C-alpha positions, 0 to 999 in steps of 0.5 A: 785042733777042734776039727780033729775032735769032730771026726769020727774015731777012724778018721781022727786016727788017720788025721793025727797019724798024718799030722805026726808024720808032717811034723816029726820028719827027720831033720838034717842039721846043717854043715855049719861054716861061715861063708861071705858071699863073693857077689854083694849087692844091695837089695835095690840092685837085686830087685832091679836085675831079677823078675818079681817072682825070682826076686821073691824066691832068691832074695826073700826066701820064698817058695814056688807052689809045688808042681809048677816049677818050669824045671821040675820035669827037665831030665836032659843032660846039662847043668843047673845054674844060680838064677841070680848069679849063674854059679854052677850048682847041680848036674842033671846026673844028680837029679831025681823024681822025689815026688815032692813037687820041686826039682830034687838032687842028691848032691851039689855039683861040686863041694863049696858051691852051696852053704847050709843054714839052720831054718826054723821058719814056719814052726819047722826045723829044716836046713836052708841051702843058699848059693855060696857065690851071691847068698841067694835062697835056693831051697832046702836039703833033707836026709830022705834022698836016695843012695848013694848020699841019702840026701834030697836037695829040694830046690825051687825052679825059680832059683835055677836056670838050666844050661843044656848040654854035657854035665862037665 
């Protein structure tokens, strides 16, 4: 924090305010439930099936850089499926522009298609979401979304495949 001490008082106040906002974001605690994935494969099998960038996000809990995802600006009617197993996860009707740099949804496509886990990596407390069918990492859910749910499912584009068509 030495760099903050070197700033003028006005800039110091601004930086400290931004840091406080970043590190005191509201946290949505996971809806705890233990679910064993339906599809179980070894990491070697996943590595052989998935391209390296998708493997990193889906199986190693990586994150694609903000504003780079291929599905960020997709708002056509259709379904968003798990890129690892094809499970139907989200509907385009529930997608919105959150300004976060990742595709965002107000809810999952159906009950039970995702599983929530407590995530305290990188010194933050968040709620991770994974595919219930294969256990792959999708992203995180936050309690700052629009009505009616108040939730923002912030999902990596690399975790999803888009199937154009209806939302049925």
